[in-house]
C-alpha positions in Angstrom: 2.4 -91.3 -3.6 1.6 -93.6 -1.2 -2.0 -95.3 -1.0 -3.4 -97.6 1.5 -2.7 -101.4 0.7 -6.1 -102.2 -0.4 -6.1 -99.4 -2.7 -3.0 -99.6 -3.7 -3.1 -103.0 -4.6 -6.3 -102.6 -6.9 -4.8 -99.8 -8.7 -1.3 -101.2 -9.0 -2.2 -105.0 -9.6 -5.1 -105.0 -11.6 -3.7 -106.5 -14.2 -4.6 -109.9 -15.6 -2.6 -112.8 -14.8 -0.8 -113.1 -18.4 0.0 -109.1 -18.3 3.7 -109.7 -18.4 3.7 -112.5 -21.5 6.4 -112.0 -24.1 5.0 -109.9 -27.0 6.2 -107.3 -29.0 8.2 -104.8 -26.9 6.3 -101.7 -25.3 8.3 -99.1 -24.4 7.9 -96.9 -21.6 9.6 -93.4 -21.7 9.9 -92.6 -17.9 11.5 -95.8 -17.5 14.1 -95.4 -20.1 14.7 -91.9 -17.9 15.0 -94.0 -14.8 17.7 -96.4 -16.5 19.7 -93.6 -17.9 20.2 -92.4 -14.1 23.0 -93.7 -12.1 21.9 -96.0 -9.2 21.7 -93.6 -6.3 19.6 -90.8 -8.2 17.2 -93.5 -9.3 16.8 -94.8 -5.5 16.2 -91.1 -4.8 13.6 -90.8 -7.3 11.7 -94.1 -6.4 12.0 -93.1 -2.9 9.8 -90.0 -3.4 7.3 -92.1 -5.1 7.0 -94.4 -1.8 7.3 -91.3 0.6 9.3 -88.7 2.6 10.3 -90.9 5.3 12.2 -93.4 2.8 15.5 -93.1 2.0 15.9 -95.7 -1.0 18.5 -98.3 -1.5 18.8 -101.1 -4.0 16.6 -99.9 -6.7 15.8 -103.1 -9.1 14.2 -103.0 -12.5 11.6 -105.7 -12.6 9.8 -105.2 -16.2 7.3 -103.5 -18.6 3.9 -105.3 -18.6 3.4 -106.0 -22.1 -0.4 -107.1 -22.1 -3.6 -106.6 -20.1 -4.8 -103.6 -18.3 -1.0 -102.6 -16.9 0.5 -102.7 -20.3 3.1 -100.1 -20.6 3.5 -99.7 -17.0 7.2 -100.2 -15.6 8.0 -102.0 -12.0 10.4 -101.5 -9.7 11.4 -102.7 -6.4 13.3 -100.6 -3.8 14.4 -101.0 -0.4 13.7 -98.2 2.2 16.7 -98.2 4.6 15.2 -99.5 7.8 11.9 -99.4 6.6 11.0 -102.3 4.3 10.9 -102.9 0.5 8.1 -101.9 -1.7 7.4 -102.1 -5.7 6.5 -98.9 -7.3 4.7 -99.0 -10.8 5.5 -95.9 -13.0 3.4 -95.3 -16.0 4.4 -93.4 -19.4 3.7 -89.9 -17.9 6.1 -90.8 -14.8 3.3 -90.8 -12.3 3.8 -93.6 -9.8 2.1 -95.7 -7.1 4.0 -97.8 -4.7 2.9 -100.8 -2.4 5.2 -102.8 -0.1 5.9 -106.2 -1.1 4.2 -108.3 1.3 1.0 -106.9 -0.1 2.3 -107.1 -3.8 3.2 -110.8 -3.0 -0.3 -111.5 -1.9 -1.8 -109.9 -4.6 0.5 -109.7 -7.4 -0.7 -113.1 -9.0 2.6 -115.0 -8.4 4.8 -111.7 -8.8 7.3 -110.8 -6.1 9.6 -107.8 -5.5 13.2 -108.0 -6.8 12.7 -110.7 -9.7 12.4 -110.0 -13.1 8.8 -110.5 -15.1 
């Protein structure tokens, strides 16, 4: 599912600055499912969250938010062949939101694509 940058930034990144602090680990079953897939299938699944035009390459698990309003959400980076890079937020129910890496960096309180939390 793809949203405009401002809406996506608010929805995806409406998290407290300390949302990734180390505490008791929170699991995300949807994320666990993705981790079990071969890289090619994982990239295809994440690409669908970005849009039909994306051919996903290089999926990268950034981490699962542990605190704040984003607690439990998993974050992945993905490159779309010839069409830029995106971050995908994945909740426990498998619902995904995507935003391009440029807007993520601007709204992510120091977070960047393709970097672990």
